[in-house]
Structure formats: C-alpha cells, structure tokens
N, C-alpha and C positions, 0 to 999 in steps of 0.2 A: 519962526519955526524951529531954530535948533533949540530953544527952550522947552518946547515939546519932547524933544528925545531924552532930557535931562530926568523928566519926569516917570523914565521906564516904563516897560510895558507889563499888560497883566500876565504873571505867570500862574495859571490855575495849580499847578500841582504843589507848588509853594504854600499856597492859602486855603485850597479846599480840603487837603487831607489833614491838615492842623485843624480846622474847623468841624471836619467831621468827626474827629478823634475825639475832640473835645465834647462834643454832642452825646459822641455814643458812651463817653466816659462817665457823663452827668445824667445819663438815664432821659435825655430830651424825647427820644423816640417812645419810652415808655410809658405807659398808662394803665393806673390802677382801676380795678372796677370801683365804679362809684355809684351808690344809690341815685335814683333819679335822672342820672345821664345815660343817654340813650346809646348802646353800643354800635359800632361799627366796625368790621374785620374783613381784611382779605389773606388770604392765604398765599403767599407768592408760589406759584407753581416750582416745584423744585426741577432745576435744569439737571437734565443728565450730565454724569460726569463721564462726559466723554471728549472733554478738550476744554474750549473755553466759550465763552458768551460771544453771540453773533448778533447783528443789528437786529433781529427781531426781538431777542432778549431785552435789548437796549430799549426798543419803543414799546416793548410790553410793561418793565420796569417804570420806564418816564408815564405811561397812563396811569399805572396804578398808584404812583407817587402823588401823581396829581389828586388824585381822588381821594386819598388818605390825607393830605396836607388840607384838601379843602374841607373835609369834615372834621379834622382838628380845629380847623378855625371855625366852624359851626358849633363847636361845643361837645361834639359826640366824644364817647369813651371809645378810642380807636386803638385796634391793634392790627398791625401790618407783621405777619408771622410769616419769616423766612423760612422756606421749605428745604430740604436736603434730597439729594439723590433718589430716585423712585424708580430706578430703570436698572437695574443689576445684568438685565440682558444686556443691553447696550453697551455698557463698561465691558462686560466679558468679551461681545465682539472686539471692541478696542484692544484690548488685551492679548486676545487670540492674532489680530492682524499683526501687533508688535510682535510677538513672540516668531510669526510665520517668518517676519522680516531677519529672524535670526536664523530661518530655517527648522524650526522647532514648531510641537505642535502643544496642547495643553497635555496630550496624553504622555510626550515624553516628559515634562515637566515631573507629572503627578499631581496628584489633588494639593498636596501642602505647598509645594513650590509656586503653583499655579495660583493657589488662595493669597500668598503671600505677594506676587506680582498685581494681584487684581487691589489687593490693599495699599500697595505701593502707588498704583495708579490715580485710587482714590485720594491717597493723602497730597498728592502733586496737584491733581487739577479738582480737587473738591475744595481743596482751600484757595486754588486759583481763583475759582468762580466767585466762591464768597467775597473776596478781597475785590474783586473786578465791580461786583453788585454795590460794595461799599463804595467805590470811586466813582460809580454813576450817581451816587449822592441819595441813593435810595434809602428813604427814614425808615427803615425796618426796626423791629423790637427784637435786638440779637440777642436780649437777655433769655 
C-alpha cells in the first residue's frame, strides 16, 4: 500500500492549466469555415461583470461545452464564441455600492472619476471571469 503513496496524487492545477494554455496557443478550439461542413455555433452568454462566476455559470458552461465537443466529434464546423459583459447597469450598481461603503455617491465623484472606477471594476472582474471560464476547461474560440 505504501508503494501507492509514492505514485503521488493528481494535481489538476499543475496539469490542466498547462494543457489548456497549449490548446489555446495552438488554436485547437478554432475552426475556419469550410465548404461542405455544416456549421454549429453557440454564443456563450456573457456574464455580468459583477464579481465572479457561480455554480450556475459552471453548470451552463459545462452543458454548452459538452454540446460543442460532441459536434466537433461529429465533424461540424464549430464556433463557441465567448461573450463579454452586456449589462453595464449591473456593473454600475456594484460600483455604486462599493463607493457607498466609502461614504460617497457617484455624484460626489463626478462623471469622469465615476467612469474610471467602473473601468477599474471591469478590468478586475472582467479578466477574472475570463480566467475562470478557461479554468473550467471551456473550449471557447478566444481568438
């Protein structure tokens, strides 16, 4: 039984990120339109830039990934296009709550400063969400 311990345990973070990066760099999830191949596509609904993904996002992405990979195996010309934030109002609400914790309102900041804060929020959480989608292993065409 002690020999089994020497084999080590599976560390997904060490393996999955390496291979996902390889696949993305080599365009494995990209498919050029090809005459005679039936197209199949899904647009990944863009998550709001309001924080981080939750279990509902993980389930939705997993189901879409199953369909996409299945269609690839069937020979379809596949595109899984990742979306970006589509709900600026939800983002605005999050930023307004954040500045309220500082005892301020968007009016106290003024338009330009408030917009800076919104873009900072988007930069932080928009990139986080994209990384999380990749960590799920979603085979989107990021190109």
